[in-house]
N, C-alpha and C positions, 0 to 999 in steps of 0.2 A: 193142647190147643193154644193155650195161652202162650206158650213158647213159640208157636208158629206165627201167631199174630204179632207177637212182639218182634220177631225176627223180620216179618214182612214190613212192619212199621219202621223198623230201623233201616231196612234196605231202601224203603221208599224215601225216608229222610236223607239217607246217604245219596240216593239217586238225585233228589231235589237239590241237595247241596252241590253235587257234581255238576248239574245243569247250571246252577248259579255261578259256579266257579268257571265253567266253560264260557258262559256269557261274559263274565267279568274279564276273563283272559282274552277273549276276542276284542272287547272294548279297549283293554290295555294294549293289545297288540296293534290296534289301529292308531292309538295315541303315540305309541313308540315309533311306529312307521312315520307318522307326521313329524315327530321330533327328529328322527334320523334325516328325513328330507329337509327339514328346517336347518338341521346342523350342517348338511352339505351346502345348502344355500348360504348359511351364515359363513361357512369357511370360504365359499366363493366370493362373498362380499368382502370378507377380511382380506383375501388375496388381492382383490381389485383395489381395496383401500391402501394396502401396502405398495402396490404397483403405482398408484397415483401419488403416494407420498414420495416414492423414489423419483418419479418424474418431476414432481414439484421441487425436490431438493436439487436435481440436476438443472432444472430451469432457473432456480435461484442462483446457483453457481454460475451458470452461463450469463445471467443478467448482471451479476456482480462483475464478471470479467468484461462484459461489453461496456458497462458503465465506467469501469476503471480505464478502459482503453479510450472511451470517448472523453473522459476527464483529462487523460494525458494528451490526446490529440487537440483538445480545446485549450489546454494550458499553454502550449507553444504560441498560438496566435495571441493569447492574452498577454503573455510575457512580451512578445514583440510589440503589441499595441501599447503596453505600459512604457516600454523603452521609447517608442515614438512620441508618446504623450509627454514623457519627461523631457525629451529633446525639444519638442515644440514649446513647452513651458519655458525652457531655458532660452530658446530663440526669441520668444515673445518678450521675455524680460530684457534680453540683449537689444531687441528692436526698440523697446520702449526707451531704454537708456540712450541708444543711438539717436532716436528721434528727438529726445530732449536735448541732446548735444547739438543736433542739426538745427533744431528750432532756435537754440541759443545763438548758434553761429549765424543763422539767417537774420535774426533780429539785430545782432551786432553788425552784420554786414549792411543792413538796411539803414542804419543810423549813419548819415554822412558826417564825416569829420571835416571841419572847415579848412584845416590846413592841407588836406589832400584833395586832389582832383581825381575824377574817376579814371583817367588815363594813368595816373601815377600810382594808383592803388594796386597792391598785389591781387592776383586772380581770386584768392579765397575771400578777400575783404571787399571786392567790388559789390556795389548794390545790385540787387536782383533786376533782371530785365523786366520791362513792362509786361503786363499780362498778355497782351496780344502777341508779343515776341516769343513768349514762353510756349505758346501753343504750337508754334512752328517747329518742325523737326530740326535737329542739329545738322549742321552742314557736314559734308563728308570730311572736310579738313578737321573739324572739331572731333569727329569720331576717330580719325586716324592719329590724332595728336597723342593718344595714349592717356593713361591715368595721370592725374595731377600728383605733384609730390606729396601732398597731404594724404592722397588716396593710398600711396605706397605705405605710408606710416600706419594708416588705419587698417590696411589689409594684412599686415604682418601677423601671423599666428591665428588667422581666422579660417573657419571652415568655408567650403565652396558656397554653401547656402548663405552664410553671413556675407561673404563677398558679393554675391549676386544681389542680396537685399540692399547692401550699401550702394552698389552701382545703380540700382533701380531708384533708390531715394535721391541720389545725386542727379540722375537724369530727370527726375520729376521737378527739380528746382527750376 
C-alpha cells in the first residue's frame, strides 16, 4: 500500500507540475504572440522610417539642385548689375571731372578781359548770356550750326553716353 500511495502521490505531483507547465506555456505563448505582433509592427515602422529617409535624401538632392540653379540664374543679373554699377561709377567720375572743367571754363569765360570786346571774343570765351536769355530755347539756326570745334575735340574717343552728357551740359549753359 505504501507503494500505491507513493505512486499516487508522485502522479498527482507530476499532474500538478504538468498543469503549472501548461499554464506557464499558455502565458508564454501569449507573450510570444505579442512579441511577434510587435516585431511585425516594428519591422513596418522600420520600413516606413527607411522610406522616409530615402524620400528626405531625394528631397535634399532636389533642394540642392534647385538652389544651385537659382544661384546660377541669380548670378547672371548680379554680374550684369555689377558691370552697370562699375560703368556708372566711371561715368560719374568722368562727369565730375568734366563738370569741374566746365565750371572752370565758365568762370574763366565770365571774367571779362579789358582788351577784348564781346564781339571780338571767340565763341568759347564769350561771357554767358544773362539768366533771362538762357531760359529761352536755342534758335533753330543755333541747333543746325552743329557742334562747336571744341566739342569735336572733347567728343573724340567718348562713348555715346558721355557725348550725350557733354551735349546736355553744354546746352544747359
